[in-house]
C-alpha positions in Angstrom: 0.9 54.8 57.8 0.9 51.5 55.8 0.6 53.5 52.6 3.8 55.3 53.4 5.7 52.1 54.2 4.4 50.5 50.9 5.5 53.6 49.0 9.0 53.5 50.5 9.4 49.8 49.7 8.3 50.3 46.1 10.8 53.2 45.7 13.6 51.0 47.2 12.8 48.1 44.9 12.7 50.4 41.8 16.0 52.0 42.8 17.6 48.5 43.3 16.4 47.4 39.8 17.7 50.5 38.1 21.1 50.2 39.8 21.4 46.5 38.8 20.5 47.4 35.2 23.1 50.1 35.0 25.7 47.7 36.4 24.9 45.2 33.7 25.3 47.9 31.0 28.6 49.0 32.4 29.9 45.4 32.4 28.9 44.8 28.8 30.4 48.2 27.8 33.7 47.2 29.3 33.6 43.9 27.3 32.9 45.8 24.1 35.7 48.3 24.7 38.2 45.5 24.9 37.0 44.0 21.7 37.2 47.4 19.9 41.0 47.1 19.9 41.1 44.6 17.1 43.6 44.6 14.3 42.7 46.9 11.4 41.1 45.2 8.4 43.3 45.2 5.2 41.8 47.1 2.3 40.6 44.7 -0.4 40.9 47.3 -3.2 44.6 47.9 -2.9 45.5 44.6 -1.1 46.8 46.6 1.9 49.4 48.6 0.0 47.5 51.9 0.0 48.3 52.4 -3.8 46.4 51.4 -6.9 47.4 51.6 -10.6 45.2 53.9 -12.7 45.1 53.4 -16.5 44.6 56.4 -18.7 45.1 57.3 -22.4 47.0 60.3 -23.8 48.3 61.2 -27.2 51.8 59.9 -28.2 52.9 63.4 -29.2 51.5 66.9 -29.6 50.8 66.5 -33.3 47.3 66.4 -34.5 46.1 62.9 -35.4 48.6 61.2 -33.1 47.7 57.8 -31.8 46.5 57.4 -28.3 48.7 55.5 -25.9 47.6 53.8 -22.7 49.7 54.7 -19.7 49.5 53.7 -16.0 50.3 55.7 -12.9 50.3 54.8 -9.2 47.8 56.7 -7.1 46.6 56.6 -3.5 43.7 54.2 -2.9 40.4 56.1 -2.6 38.8 53.4 -0.5 41.3 53.4 2.4 42.8 56.9 1.5 46.3 55.5 1.1 46.4 53.9 4.6 46.2 50.3 3.4 43.6 49.3 6.0 40.1 50.3 7.2 
């Protein structure tokens, strides 16, 4: 008889401990979900514009022996995929 009472008490204590542990994890989860709504981080590669300048060379004209000229074009940033933030 005493063994059954001890068993019931142990089960109740274990149940209470597991419930208090899950309540703590839920409270920390709610704190983290509020902090997840931070402002986006600006991209350091394009300074938040979403565009970067790429430099390339191409011949000045279609004739053979033409000198190569450096040109620039604006492209979407490959770090933030043109969004300007992470």
